C-alpha positions in Angstrom: -35.4 110.6 17.9 -37.7 113.6 18.4 -36.0 114.8 21.3 -32.7 114.8 19.4 -34.3 116.8 16.5 -35.7 119.3 18.9 -32.4 119.5 20.6 -30.4 120.0 17.4 -33.1 122.6 16.3 -32.5 124.5 19.6 -28.8 124.4 19.3 -29.0 125.9 15.7 -31.4 128.5 16.8 -29.1 129.2 19.8 -26.1 129.7 17.2 -28.2 131.9 14.9 -29.0 134.3 17.8 -25.4 134.3 18.9 -24.1 135.1 15.5 -22.3 138.4 15.7 -23.7 141.1 13.7 -21.8 142.3 10.6 -19.9 145.4 11.2 -20.7 148.4 8.9 -20.1 152.0 8.7 -23.1 153.5 7.5 -26.6 152.6 7.1 -29.2 154.6 5.0 -32.4 153.2 6.0 -36.2 153.8 5.1 -35.3 155.0 1.8 -36.6 154.5 -1.9 -33.8 153.4 -4.0 -33.8 154.6 -7.6 -32.8 151.8 -9.9 -31.4 154.3 -12.7 -30.6 151.7 -15.2 -34.2 150.3 -15.1 -35.8 153.5 -14.5 -37.8 152.2 -11.5 -38.2 152.7 -7.6 -37.7 150.1 -5.0 -39.3 151.3 -1.6 -38.4 150.5 1.9 -34.7 149.8 1.2 -31.4 150.3 3.4 -28.0 150.8 1.9 -25.3 149.7 4.0 -21.7 150.8 3.7 -18.3 149.9 4.8 -15.2 151.5 3.8 -15.7 153.0 0.4 -18.1 150.2 -0.8 -21.8 149.3 -0.5 -21.7 146.2 1.5 -25.5 145.5 1.1 -28.9 146.7 0.0 -31.6 145.2 2.1 -35.1 145.6 3.4 -36.0 146.3 7.0 -36.3 142.7 7.8 -32.5 142.1 7.1 -31.0 145.1 8.9 -30.7 143.0 12.1 -27.7 141.4 10.5 -25.6 144.7 10.6 -24.3 147.0 13.2 -23.1 150.4 11.8 -21.4 153.2 13.6 -24.0 155.6 12.2 -27.6 155.0 10.9 -29.9 157.4 9.3 -33.5 157.2 8.7 -34.7 158.5 5.5 -38.3 158.0 5.2 -39.6 159.9 2.2 -36.2 160.4 0.7 -34.8 159.0 -2.7 -31.2 157.5 -3.0 -29.5 157.6 -6.3 -25.8 156.8 -7.1 -23.6 159.7 -7.4 -23.6 161.9 -10.5 -21.1 162.2 -13.0 -20.0 165.3 -15.0 -18.2 163.7 -18.1 -16.9 166.7 -19.4 -15.0 169.1 -17.2 -11.9 171.2 -17.4 -9.4 172.4 -14.9 -7.0 175.1 -16.4 -6.1 178.5 -16.9 -2.2 178.2 -16.0 -0.6 177.5 -12.7 -1.5 181.0 -11.4 -5.2 179.5 -11.2 -4.3 176.2 -9.5 -5.7 177.5 -6.2 -9.0 178.7 -7.8 -9.4 175.6 -9.7 -8.9 173.5 -6.6 -11.8 175.4 -4.9 -14.2 173.8 -7.6 -13.7 170.2 -6.2 -15.9 171.5 -3.2 -18.5 172.8 -5.7 -18.9 169.5 -7.5 -19.4 167.4 -4.4 -21.7 170.0 -2.9 -24.0 169.3 -6.0 -24.0 165.6 -5.6 -21.3 165.0 -8.4 -18.9 162.7 -7.0 -17.0 161.8 -10.2 -15.7 163.9 -12.8 -14.0 163.1 -16.2 -11.4 165.8 -16.7 -11.0 166.4 -20.7 -7.7 168.1 -20.5 -6.8 171.7 -19.9 -3.0 173.1 -19.1 -3.0 171.7 -15.7 -2.7 168.0 -16.3 -0.1 167.2 -14.0 -1.8 168.9 -11.3 -5.1 167.2 -12.1 -3.6 163.7 -12.1 -2.0 164.6 -8.7 -5.4 165.5 -7.4 -6.9 162.1 -8.8 -4.4 160.0 -6.8 -4.7 162.1 -3.6 -8.4 161.9 -3.6 -8.3 158.2 -4.3 -5.9 158.0 -1.4 -8.2 159.9 0.9 -5.5 162.8 1.3 -7.8 165.4 -0.4 -11.7 165.7 -0.5 -13.2 166.0 -3.8 -15.0 164.1 -6.5 -13.4 160.8 -8.2 -11.4 162.2 -10.9 -10.7 160.2 -14.4 -8.4 162.1 -16.2 -7.2 162.3 -19.9 -3.7 163.8 -19.3 -2.4 166.3 -21.7 -4.6 166.2 -24.9 -3.4 165.2 -28.4 -3.0 168.2 -31.0 -1.3 169.1 -34.1 1.7 171.5 -34.3 1.3 175.2 -32.7 -1.9 174.6 -31.6 -4.5 177.2 -30.0 -5.0 175.3 -26.9 -2.2 175.1 -24.2 -1.0 172.0 -22.2 -1.2 169.7 -25.3 1.0 167.0 -26.8 1.9 168.1 -30.5 1.8 165.3 -33.0 2.3 165.3 -36.7 3.4 161.7 -37.4 2.2 158.3 -36.4 5.6 157.8 -34.6 4.8 161.0 -32.7 1.2 159.8 -31.7 2.7 156.6 -30.5 5.1 158.4 -28.3 2.4 160.7 -27.0 0.1 157.7 -26.1 3.2 156.0 -24.5 3.5 159.2 -22.4 -0.2 158.8 -21.4 0.4 155.2 -20.3 3.4 156.3 -18.1 1.2 158.8 -16.5 -1.7 156.3 -16.2 -4.3 158.4 -17.9 -7.7 157.1 -17.8 -8.4 157.9 -21.6 -7.1 160.0 -24.4 -8.5 163.2 -25.3 -7.9 164.5 -29.0 -9.0 168.0 -30.5 -8.5 169.2 -34.2 -7.3 172.6 -34.1 -4.2 172.2 -36.1 -4.1 168.5 -36.4 -3.9 167.1 -39.9 -7.0 164.7 -40.8 -4.9 161.5 -41.4 -3.2 162.0 -38.1 -6.3 162.6 -36.3 -7.8 159.2 -37.6 -4.3 157.6 -36.9 -4.4 158.6 -33.3 -8.1 157.2 -32.8 -6.9 153.9 -34.4 -3.7 153.7 -32.4 -5.8 154.5 -29.1 -8.3 151.7 -30.0 -5.4 149.2 -30.6 -4.1 149.9 -27.0 -7.4 149.6 -25.6 -7.4 153.3 -24.4 -10.8 155.0 -24.4 -10.9 157.9 -26.9 -12.7 161.2 -26.6 -12.5 163.9 -29.3 -13.9 166.8 -31.3 -15.0 166.0 -35.0 -12.3 167.1 -37.3 -13.4 169.5 -39.9 -12.1 167.4 -42.8 -13.3 164.0 -41.6 -16.8 162.7 -41.7 -18.7 161.4 -38.7 -18.4 157.8 -40.2 -14.8 157.9 -40.8 -14.1 159.0 -37.2 -16.3 156.4 -35.7 -15.0 153.7 -37.8 -11.6 154.8 -36.7 -12.5 154.1 -33.2 -13.9 157.1 -31.6 -15.3 156.8 -28.2 -17.1 159.7 -27.5 -17.8 162.5 -29.7 -17.6 165.8 -27.5 -20.1 168.5 -28.1 -23.6 167.8 -29.7 -23.2 170.5 -32.4 -20.8 168.5 -34.3 -23.6 166.2 -35.2 -25.2 168.7 -37.4 -22.4 168.1 -40.0 -23.5 164.5 -40.2 -27.5 165.4 -40.6 -27.2 166.6 -44.2 -27.0 164.6 -47.4 -24.2 167.0 -48.2 -21.8 165.9 -45.6 -19.4 164.2 -47.7 -19.3 166.9 -50.3 -19.0 169.7 -47.7 -16.2 167.9 -45.7 -14.1 167.3 -49.1 -14.5 171.3 -49.6 -13.2 172.1 -46.2 -10.2 169.5 -47.1 -9.6 171.3 -50.3 -9.5 174.8 -48.6 -12.5 176.0 -50.8 -14.7 176.3 -48.1 -14.3 177.5 -44.2 -15.5 175.4 -41.3 -17.9 178.1 -40.4 -19.6 178.2 -44.1 -19.7 174.3 -43.8 -21.6 174.6 -40.3 -23.9 177.0 -42.1 -24.6 175.0 -45.0 -25.0 172.0 -42.9 -27.7 173.7 -41.0 -29.4 174.9 -44.3 -29.5 171.5 -45.7 -30.5 169.6 -42.8 -32.4 166.4 -43.3 -34.0 164.4 -40.6 -33.8 161.0 -42.4 -30.0 161.4 -43.1 -29.6 162.3 -39.3 -31.4 159.2 -38.2 -29.5 157.0 -40.5 -26.3 158.4 -39.3 -27.1 157.9 -35.7 -27.9 154.5 -36.2 -24.5 153.8 -37.7 -23.1 155.6 -34.7 -24.9 153.6 -32.3 -23.9 150.3 -34.2 -20.0 151.1 -33.9 -20.7 152.1 -30.0 -19.6 155.7 -30.3 -21.2 157.9 -27.6 -22.1 161.5 -27.6 -21.3 164.1 -24.8 -23.7 167.0 -25.5 -22.5 169.8 -23.6 -25.7 171.5 -24.6 -26.3 173.9 -21.7 -23.2 175.8 -22.5 -23.9 175.9 -26.1 -27.3 177.4 -25.2 -25.5 180.0 -23.0 -23.2 181.1 -25.6 -25.9 181.1 -28.4 -28.0 183.3 -26.2 -25.5 185.8 -24.7 -27.3 188.6 -26.7 -30.5 187.9 -24.3 -28.6 187.3 -20.9 -25.2 188.7 -20.2 -25.3 186.6 -16.6 -23.7 189.8 -14.9 -26.5 189.1 -12.2 -25.8 185.4 -11.9 -25.5 184.6 -8.0 -23.3 181.6 -8.6 -20.4 183.9 -9.5 -19.8 184.5 -5.8 -18.4 180.7 -6.0 -16.1 181.5 -9.1 -12.6 183.0 -8.5 -11.8 186.1 -10.2 -9.2 184.8 -12.5 -11.2 182.1 -13.7 -14.2 184.5 -14.4 -11.6 186.5 -16.3 -11.3 183.5 -18.6 -15.0 183.9 -19.5 -14.3 187.1 -21.3 -13.0 185.7 -24.5 -16.3 184.2 -25.5 -18.5 187.0 -24.4 -16.2 189.4 -26.4 -16.2 187.4 -29.6 -20.2 187.0 -29.3 -20.3 190.6 -28.8 -18.9 191.3 -32.4 -21.4 189.1 -33.9 -23.8 190.7 -36.6 -27.5 190.4 -36.4 -27.4 187.6 -38.7 -24.7 185.8 -36.9 -26.6 186.0 -33.7 -29.6 184.3 -35.6 -27.5 181.7 -36.9 -26.3 181.0 -33.2 -29.9 180.6 -32.0 -31.0 178.6 -35.1 -27.9 176.2 -34.7 -28.5 175.6 -31.1 -32.3 175.0 -31.4 -31.7 172.4 -34.2 -28.9 170.9 -32.2 -30.9 170.4 -29.4 -33.5 168.6 -31.5 -31.1 166.1 -32.4 -31.1 164.7 -29.0 -34.2 162.6 -28.9 -33.2 161.3 -32.3 -29.8 160.1 -30.9 -31.7 158.2 -28.0 -34.1 156.7 -30.4 -31.2 155.5 -32.6 -29.6 153.8 -29.5 -26.6 156.0 -29.2 -25.3 156.4 -25.7 -25.8 159.9 -24.2 -23.4 160.9 -21.7 -23.9 163.9 -19.7 -21.1 166.4 -19.5 -21.0 170.2 -19.2 -17.4 171.7 -20.4 -17.6 173.2 -17.2 -14.4 175.0 -15.8 -12.2 177.8 -17.4 -12.9 179.6 -20.5 -16.5 178.5 -20.9 -18.7 181.4 -19.9 -21.0 181.1 -17.1 -20.9 177.3 -17.2 -20.6 176.9 -13.5 -19.0 173.7 -12.0 -21.5 172.0 -10.1 -24.5 173.7 -10.9 -23.8 173.0 -14.8 -24.6 169.3 -14.7 -28.3 169.9 -13.1 -28.7 172.6 -15.9 -27.4 170.1 -18.5 -29.8 167.2 -17.8 -32.8 169.8 -17.5 -32.0 170.9 -20.9 -32.1 167.3 -22.0 -35.7 166.7 -20.7 -36.7 170.0 -22.2 -35.3 168.8 -25.6 -37.2 165.6 -25.6 -35.8 163.0 -23.0 -37.5 161.5 -20.3 -36.3 162.3 -16.8 -35.2 158.6 -16.5 -33.2 158.8 -19.8 -31.5 162.2 -18.6 -30.7 160.6 -15.1 -29.1 157.5 -16.9 -26.8 160.0 -18.8 -25.5 161.4 -15.6 -25.5 157.9 -13.6 -24.9 155.0 -15.8 -23.4 156.1 -19.1 -20.3 157.6 -17.8 -19.0 154.6 -16.1 -20.0 152.4 -19.0 -18.0 154.5 -21.4 -14.7 154.2 -19.1 -15.6 150.4 -18.4 -15.8 151.3 -14.6 -18.1 148.5 -13.4 -17.9 149.6 -9.7 -20.2 152.7 -10.4 -23.6 153.5 -11.7 -25.8 151.4 -9.2 -26.7 151.2 -5.5 -25.5 147.4 -5.3 -23.4 145.1 -3.2 -19.8 146.0 -4.1 -20.1 149.1 -6.0 -18.6 152.3 -4.8 -20.4 154.1 -1.8 -21.0 157.1 -3.7 -24.8 158.0 -3.0 -26.9 161.1 -3.2 -30.0 161.7 -0.9 -32.7 163.5 -2.7 -35.9 164.8 -1.2 -37.9 164.2 -4.3 -38.3 161.7 -7.0 -36.1 162.4 -10.2 -37.9 159.9 -12.5 -41.1 162.3 -12.1 -39.1 165.9 -12.3 -35.6 165.9 -13.2 -35.3 169.2 -11.1 -35.3 166.9 -8.0 -31.7 166.3 -8.6 -31.0 169.9 -7.1 -33.0 168.8 -4.0 -30.0 167.2 -2.1 -30.1 166.4 1.6 -26.8 164.5 1.8 -24.0 163.1 -0.3 -21.9 160.1 0.5 -18.6 160.1 -1.4 -16.4 156.9 -1.1 -18.2 156.0 2.0 -17.7 159.4 3.9 -21.2 161.2 4.7 -21.5 164.8 3.9 -24.9 166.0 5.3 -26.8 169.2 4.5 -25.0 171.2 7.1 -21.7 170.1 6.1 -22.4 170.6 2.1 -23.7 174.0 3.0 -20.4 174.6 5.2 -18.4 173.8 2.0 -20.3 176.1 -0.2 -19.8 179.0 2.2 -16.1 178.2 2.5 -15.8 178.4 -1.3 -17.8 181.7 -1.2 -15.6 183.3 1.5 -12.7 182.2 -0.1 -13.4 183.8 -3.3 -14.5 187.0 -1.6 -10.7 187.3 -0.1 -9.0 187.0 -3.6 
């Protein structure tokens, strides 16, 4: 019996030894994995990828099971999931398509493997880029796109679907479904308040995530109750941080008060207890906030920095740069009182961020980068944005979660936001620990996008190619 057991054991061991290695494409070994959701580090890990997915995350003892075409030893390095910029814009008209396309490389070179396009006037082009990137025909970040935004009649913004009745809202949402849009973007420039709320309700009924500005004639509670998914731009929340919100909103609706005056009075009557209560209600309904704080700060302080010497301008095409002028020219016309208001409004807006976090509101990192928004540079802007969050009072872990976990969660994309088996192989290799210093997200050694490795040399080459292309225009 003993001989039989020994023989069986020997046979089993022989089979185990002879078991073929599991094929893989890439192994990133000896690294520290950042568990962004939990805000903790796991050292001595290896991430194994095959195709566009993570095959396994294992320690050194288990690596013998895998045979990869390429292996990198990353001792002293940190691995995070790819970063998300959840509010970008491609636009400026067909004449700017080539300049917009250069932005795809800028995002990847800065570790941003996914962007959420919140509508411009190149929706069809962006939807095609989205599909081409997904099919491997075009190198760029994964794109989730809104398609053409919903607006009222004769809007300021180009590239919109104009709606003024529930039936027109329904047809517009049908069009987005046909285009396979990932969410709906709603702005309030000329849209009636009742149509705005109806659009939010119809989008929710269809299971389509919604992203919107806050209508001047609608309270935050009304928008959130109607189904608002993400509120874009943190400064809108100053209107909900005053006991006078309902009164001021009603006056704007009646035409007895301008939106600008309402904003000024909201700031003057700010009340922290009111803000905290409003944000708790927001969290209870699951409405998230995309702050775009960095660009709000840039605009607020144009009197102190005209950005003429920004080195990053060498990556921005000349026609895109020209779209920056409209905000600059508007800001230049402001009086001393208006400039003081810009400063005060920004500082109070930034102070709302830790209150949102305390209330449990999901904070989704987004920058508003692209055309029109002055000196809000695609790629770099996300690192500026999350740095602003930390200066405003969030921890580095909270800021990192906003750029890694929150975006996928809003869109219901379970395949992103973590380094784990089955997740998308979007990975950023950092030289420092981002949980200690958020500036570490800028210290990038390599980026893996959909399983494709872009080492530091390749990333620098991509930046240089954009710089040279812009210089020739």
